[in-house]
Every structure is written in C-alpha cells, then in structure tokens.
N, C-alpha and C positions, 0 to 999 in steps of 0.2 A: 504494500500499500504506499503510495506517495505522500509526502509531508502534508500537501494540501488536503488530500483526501483524508488522511489521519486527523488532521485539525477539525475538518467539517464533521467527521463521525464524532469526534470528542465534543464539538460544540452542540450537536444535535443531543447526544447523551446528557450533556449538562442542562440543556433546555428541558429534557424529560425529568431529571432529577429534582430541578426547581420547580416542577409542576406549571411550567410556562404554557405549554400546549393546553393542559387542563383549564388553566385560568382563562386562556383565550376562548376556549370553546364555551365555557360558562358565561363569560362576558358577553359573547354573540348572542347567546339565548335571552340573557337578562336584557340586553340592548333592544332586541327584536320585541320583547314584551312590553318594555316601556314605550317605544315608538308606537306600538299597537294601541297602547292605552291612550298616548297623547292624540292619535289620529281620531279616536272614538269620542274623547272627552273635551278637547280644547274647543271645538265649535260651539257645543252646547253651553260651555261654561263662558262663551263670548270672550275668549283670550284673543289678543291681537293676532293678525296674520303672521307676524314675524316670530311669535313664539314657537310655532312649530319648527321654523327654520333654526331658530336657536338651539332647540332640543336636539335636532339632527347633528348640528356642528358640535354641540357638547359631547354627544355620544361618540363621534369620530374622533374628536381631539383626546377625549379621555381614554380611548383604545391604547395608544402607545404608553400612556402614563401607567396604566394598569399592569402592562406587561413588564414595565420597568420596575414596579413595586413587586411583581412576582418574582423577578430576577433576584432582587436584594433582599425580600424578606419571605418568611416562610410561616404558615400557621401550624403549630404543633400543639401537644397536649399541654405545653407549658405557656402557651399564649403566642402572640405574634413575635418572632424572633428574627434578628438579622441573619442572613445567611453568609457567613464567613468564609465558606469554602470556595476558594479560587479555582476557575476552571483549569484543569491540568493540562500542562503544555504536551501537545502531540509530537511524537518523534517517529522516525522510521521504524522503530522497534515497537511502536505503540504504547502509550502509558497505560498502567493498570487501570482496569475499570472499577466500578463501584464495589463489586463483590470479591475483588482480588487483594490477596496479601502479597507483598513483594516477593517476587521469585517463586510463586506457588501456584498462581491462577485463582479461580473462585473459590471461596472458603467460607465456612460458617461453623458457628458453635450453636447448638441447640441446648439452652438451658432448662433446667427443671422448672416445670409450670408451677405457679403459685396456687395453693389451696384456697379459694375464696368462699368455700362451702360453709353453711351456717355452724356446723359442728366441728369444722376442721379436721375431719376424718377420712378425707379423700387423697391422702399423700400417695398412696399406691396408684390411684387413677392418674394423678397428675404425672407422677414419674412414668407410668406407662405410656401414657399418651405421648410425652416428649420423647421417650426411647423409641416408639415406634416410628414417629417422624424421622428421628436421627437415623435409625436403621434404614428406612426408605431412601433418604438423602445419600446414605453412604454407599447405596448401590451405583451412584452415578460416578463413572470412571474418572472424569476430569473435574470433580467437585471434592475438595478437601474437606472433611468433616471431622471436628474435635471429637474425641472419644468421649464416651458417656461418663467415665470417672473424671475426666478433666473439666468437663462442662458442669457436671452436677456438683461440684465441690464448692460451687458459689451459692447453692441453695440456702436460703434464709439470710443471706449477706447482702448489705447495701453497698454494692461495688459498681463503679462507674462503667458504662459500657466500653468505653475507650480503653480502660484498664484491663477489662476481660479480653479485648481484642488483641492488645499487646502481649498479655501473659500466655494466651493461646495461639498467637501469631495466626489470627484469622481476621478477615476484613468486614465480616458481618455477624450479627448475633440475632438469633430467633429466640424471644421470650414470650411469655404467655401466662394466662391464669385460667383456672377451671373453677366453676360454681356448679355443684350438682345439689338439686332439691328434688327428691323423689326420683322420677325418671326423666326429669328436665335438666339439660346441659346448657351452660352457657360458656363458651370457650372464646377467649380473646387472645388474639396473637399479633405480633408485629416483628418485622425484619428490620433490623437497624443497622445503618452504616456506623461501623466502630470508630471511623476517622472522625466524624463530625456529629455523631448522635442523631442524625436526621432519619426519618423513617422511608424505607424503600417500599415497604407494602405492610398493610394492617388490615385485619378483618375480624369481625365478631360473628359467632355462630350461636344462634338460639335454636336448639334442636332437642329432640328427645334422644335419650341414650341409645336407642336402636340405631341411631344414625352416626354413631361414633366412627365407624369405619369409613364412611364417606367424607367425614370431616376430616380425619387424618390424611386420606388420600388427597383432598382439596388442598390442605395446608401444604403438604410436600410438593405438590404440582405447582401451586402459586409461588412457593419460595424458589423453585427450580426455575420458573419462567422469570422471575425477578432477577435471578443471577445469570440468566441467559444461558442455561444449561439444560440438557434433556434428561427428564426422569423415565427411566426404563425398568419396570419391574417385572423381572423373569417369572415364568410359571411355577418353578420350584418354590420361590419365595411366597407366592400367592397361595399355593396349594397346601402349605404347611400351617396355615392359619385356620380361623373359624368364621362362620357367618352368625354364630349364636353370641349375642351380647352377654348372657349370663355366663357361659363358658369362658368368654373372654376376660370377664370380671374376676372370676375365680383364678384363672391363669396370671393375671397381673397381681393379683393379693399373693399367690404363690411365690412368683418371681421377686416380689418386694422383700418377702422373708427370706427365700433361698440366698439372696445377695447379702444378707446381714450375717450370716455365719452363726454358728452355735448349734448344738443339739436341738434345743427348743425350737428355734426359728426354723430348722430343716424339717422337724416334725410337724410344725403347722403348715409348711410348704406343701409336704405330703398330702395333707388334709384337703388343701386348696386344689391341688392338680388332680386328686381323685374326683373331686367334685366337678372339675371341668371336664374330664373325660366321661363321667356319668352323663353330663348334660349333652357332650358332642362326642361320642365314641370314635369319631374320624378325625379327631383334633391331634395330629402328628406331633406338633410342637409340644402340646401339654404331655403327651406320653413320653416324649424324649425328656422333658423336664422332671416328670416322676421318676423315670429310671435314674436319672443324675441324683436326685435326692436320696433315694434309696442307697445308691452307690457310694455317696459321700459318707452316709451313716457307717456303712461297712468298713469303709477305709479309714475313718477317724474315731468312731465311737463304739459300735457294736456290730460285728460281722456275724450276725446270727443267721441261721438258715432261712429265717422269715425274711429278713431284709434282702439277703442274696436272691430270694425267690422273687421278691417284688422287683428288684432290679432286671432280672432275667425276664419276667413276664412283660414289663413295661418297655424294655428296650426291643424286645422282639416285636411287640406291636407297632412301636414307631417304624421299625424298618419294613413291616408288612405294609404299613400305610404309605409310607414313602421311602423306598430304598434309595432314591436319589438326592435325599436331604443329608448333608454332611453331619449334622448334629445328631441324626439317628444313629450313624456309625460311631460317633463319639460316645453316644450313651452305651451302646453295645460294648465298645472297647472299655469303657469304665466298669462294666460289669465283669468283663473277664479280668481286668486289672484286679478288682476287689476280690475275685475268687483265685487269684494267682495264676491264671492261664495267660502268662505273658505272651506266648506265640500267637494265640487268637487276638489278644489285645493289640499287638502291633500291626496284625493284618487289618484290623478295623480302623486304627489310627491312620495308617497309610492310605486306606481307602477314602477316609474323610478328607485327608489333604489333597487327594487327587480330584475330589469334588470341589473343594474350597481351600485353595492354597493360603487363604490369609485368615484361617480359623484359629484363633488363640488356643482354645481348649485342646485343639488336636495336638498341637506342638508341646503344650505344657504337659499333658498327662503322657504322651508318647515319650518325652524327655525323662519323666519320672520312671517310666518302665524301664529305659535303657540305663538309667542311673542304678536302679536296683539289680540290673544284670551286670553291673560294674563296666559298662561300655561308656567311660567317662567322655572320650572324645565326642562320640556321637551324641551323648546326653548334652554336652556343652553346645554343640551346633544346634540342638533343638531348642534348647532354653534361649539361645540367642535369636532364634527365630520368632519364638513366642514373645520376647520383649520387642522385637522389630514390629510385629503387628499390633501390639498393644503397648506402646511406649509409656503409659502411665501406671502400668501394673508394678506392684511391689512384690509379688511372690516369685517371679521368674529370676530377677536379679538377685533376690535373697538366695535361692537354691543354686544359682550360677555361681555365687560366691563360694559355696561349698565345693562345687565341682572344680572350679578354677584352683581352689586350695589344694584339693586332692591330686591335681595335675602338676602342682608346683608352681603354678601362675600367679604369684603373690600380688604383683601389681594389679593384674585383671581382677584379682579377688577384692582388692581394696577399693578400686574404682566401682565394681558392682556393689559392694556394701553401701557405698556412698549414695548411688542411685536409688537404692532399695530403701534407705533411710528417708531420703527426701520424699520418695512417693508414699511411704507408710505415713508419714507425718501429714501429707496432703489428704490422704484416705481417711485418717482419723479425725480430721477436722469435719468431715461429713458424717463419719460413722464413729463417734467417740467410744461405743462399746463393742466394736469389732475386735474380739480377742485374737483372731488369726492376724491382724496387723499388728497388735501389741506383741503377740508371741514371735512372730518372725522379726520384728523390729528391734527385740532385745539384743540379738547377736549383731545386728548392724552397729547398734549403740556400743556394744563392747568393742567392736572393731574400731570405732571412732574414739575410743578411750573415755567413753562417759558411762562408767560402770554404775554410778549413782542413779542416773536417769534409767538405765536399763532395769535396775531393780525396782524402780517406782513403777514402770510398764509391767514388770512381771507381777507385782503385787496388785496392780489394777486389774490385770487379766484374771489372777486367782480369785479376786473379790467378786468378779462378774460371773466366772464359770470355772470354779477351782476343782470340780470333778472331771473336767474334760481332759481326756487322755493327750489330746493335741496340746493343751496348755502345759500339762506337766512334762511332756516329752520336750518341748521347746524350752522350758524352764531348766530341764535338766541339761540341755545343750549350752544354755547360758552359764550355769554353774560350773560345767566342765571347762568352758572357755577361760573362766576365772580361776581355775585350779582347785575348785572346791569339789573334789571327786565324791565325798561321802554325801553331800547334799544332792549331787547330780544323781548318784545312784539311787538315793531314796525316791527322787522323782520318778525315775525310770521304772523302778519296781511298782510305785504307787499308780503309773500310768495304765498298768494292766494291758500291755500291747498284745496280749494274745489274739490271734485271729485277724490282726488289722495289718494293712499294707505298711504302716510305718514301722512295724517290727522289721521287716526286711530292710527298710531304709536305714535304720540304725547301724547295720554293719558297715555301710559305705559312707556314712555321714562324717565328714572330717571334723565336725565339732566335737565329736565324741572320741577322737583319736586318744586323748590322754586317758581315757578309761580301759582301753583294749587290754592292758595287762593286769587290770583289776580281776581278782577271782570272781566277785560278784557279778561283774559285766559278763564274763565268759560263761558263768552259770546260767544267767538270764538268757543270753543268746542261745545256749545249748537247749534250754528248756522250750524256747520258741520254735526251734527247729524240729524238735521232737513231737510237737503237736501237729 
C-alpha cells in the first residue's frame, strides 16, 4: 500500500473511531425533520418569508460545525470528553490499528464480568459467560487473546483499562456485567481501546436465560467485527456443548468449583457435572469434565475403586459422544494415569495433542507421566510446551524446576522457580484459598531464600485443608529442602500416599533427594511398591 493510500485508510478509520460518520447521518435526519416542521408551521404562524431561508442557511452552515465538534469531542458514559487521540501517522508499513498491540496484531483481554444480581450469587455465571466468549475469540488465528488466568486476576479490582492493556500487552479490553433475576438476564458489554479509554463497541442485552447461547455468539461476533477479524467456529467446538440452558448452568457451576482446587470443591463439581449429564446425556464436554474430576480425586486424595470406575465410565462416554474432541482423550488419559496404565495414558495424550497441538492439559499430564517413568529430558520438553501454551500457569514451571534440578540444570531451575513464584502470587490474588498455589509456591519461596514466607504459606494451606495429602506431600518437600528431614518424613507418612499417583512421583522428586538415605523414606517407598 502506498503512503497516500495508507494515510487515506487511516484517516477514514479515524473518522469511524470518532463517530464522525454516525454524527453526520444523525444530523442529516434531524435537519430534514427540522426543515419539514418549518415548511409546515412557518406559514400558519405568519413568520416572514425570509425565516425559512434563514432556517435552511442555518442548517447548512451548522453541518460542518457539528462534524468538527464530533472530531474533537466524544460522548461517553463520563459525559462529553475531548478526544485527545491524535490520528496515527501512516507509513509504508502501516500503523497499528485500534485493536492492535505493537508487534502482535489485533489483541484483546476478556475480563471477568461483574455480578450485578440482587443476591450477588451469580459469580459462576459471570465467569462462565466471559470464559465462553474468551474461548470463542481464542479460536481466531490472527487474534491474540489474553488467557483466562491473566484477565481474571483483575476481578473485583478498580484498575484503569490502560494499565490492564499495558500489563497484558493487549490493545483492547472487553468488560461487562451480568444481572440475573429469575430467568431474566441483563448483560451489558463494552469493548474499550486500552490506549485512550474510548469505546469501540458496546451493547446491552435484555433476554431470558434461554437465549444465553445467542448472546454469547453475538458478543463474540461483534467483538471480532470491531477488531476486523473473522470469527470461525469449527464443528468440533460446537458439537461438544449443549443446547439445554439448565445443563449449561450446572456445567458452569461445576467448572467454577473444579478450578478452585481442594477435595470439597472437586466433590461439589462432581455433583454439578452429574446433574448436567442427567439433563443432557449428550453433553460431551460435561462428561469429560466429570471424568477429570474423578481422576483428580484418584490422583491427589482417594484412589478408590468407586472413583476409578467413575473416571472410567465418564471418560468412555465422552469418547463415544465425541472421539474427535481432544479433551475427551485427555480425560481418558487421566483415567489411565490414575490407574497407573502409563502406556495407555501416553497413547491418549499423544492423540489429544494431534487433535489440538495447543492443549495445555495434554502437555502437562503427559509430562507428569514421562517424569514418573524417569524420562526426564522428555518430561522437560513437555513441561516447556505446557508453559508455552499457557504462559501464566504456575504449575508447569514449578514442576519444571524439579526436572531441571534432576538434570543438573541449576540456572534453568532457578529461572523456572522465579517464574513459578510470580505466577503463583498473581493466582493467589484472585484465589487466596487455593492450596495448590500455596503448596507449590512454598518450594519457589525457599529457592528464593524466603523461608519464613514459605512457612507462612505452608501454615496457611494447612489451616485451609490440613488433611489434604497434596498439602502434606508438598509441605514434606519444603521441609526436606530446608534440611528438616524428621518433619518432612512425618508429613510424608501422614499424607497416606497409598494408591495415588504422587506416590510414584516421590521417587523422582528432586526436592526429596535429601531423604533418600533415610531408613523411614526407604521403608515408605517399599511399602507403596508392595501395594
């Protein structure tokens, strides 16, 4: 594109942004109405002949004045404001457009929607709606979408949109609110330019709950259009969802608690996912989530035959309904992982990655399988891939630190620990009672030399969920890193690792190396293998 063409395109874009075209159209309609009224009323009211001429001249002269005012001023929710955004200079390479962050093209962060419901009890629905829109936008190849964890950490905070844009390196921010009363929904959304705070698009929806899917589709489509990108939803993504609002509501509640970690939360998520598939037995995504919940309980809390059977049934159902869905294969892989069928688990995770090369869960759990098989180089590669596709996750770099240390890569281990700690801190701002973040963060704090803070995090986790084997296991790691072998062994024995995947993890865990020559540790490992 030539410099002249680039300038013209930019000028037209700026006219659109400042609503000059919209103002001109509205003025033309208003002027026509005024002239019609004048033509009908001036003669009966005995106005002089020149009055109509004056009115026409006034309308014509006022037109450019209105356009100039539209260029310099904008009507916002804060009143009439002066538009200080200068028109960007066009160049041969083209200046970045409204929705583009420097060097990365169109970009957006979808914030958690605010709960405006009378009882303030719709947090799960607000998060679910925002996450669904985020997921749909994330399907656009040429659109950068900030991750859920990054965007949602601003929940409940009064942060300037410009600051959010700078922190997440995005050019636009989608924010919104939800008010639910009975089966009536009011959803208000606005897409904001992070550079100047001006609205690129906004809309309010007053619909019944049964129209929630249409609303989500429309919001995603309107945002895509405002950013001049094309929203394309594949058949696989569509077919894994449901048309039943009640099933969807149960699913959202289940996911809300599943993400919060802890046995009680995961047990509640199972109840919700069960209800979702009872309402809609064809809801593949809910079956996969149900299987994941059972598998999590087996891996971290109680590997009973009942829980294993639940993971088995639900994962098989998800595969039957939608064998082309990567998440279905991850769920099946998790079942095999919990049952120690590592070969079968590897096959499922590899299938999932062929279907979706950017699926975090597939990389993360595949890495854990390879680590438990002492295949450290491969485990490191997979954890690195997991961190690549979800750069705000704290779990992958935490475990990567252990793998690097086992491989003798000390500098890499320390760098991973720093990344893990920063992300755990950010996660805890949004989820202060997440014991997983507290547990894994302890080792990173010890790595950073802050042992006192590490112990405060450990005590906080124990106070929240002291019977959790995952908490006791990670506390054992922290004590071992600090050279307190007796206390570390007490925690390991109290964790009752029998029948859980973290029992196998312990043998390769570099945090526990100092315990390997301890008779109590050797006896514990032998007892686990004999079962």
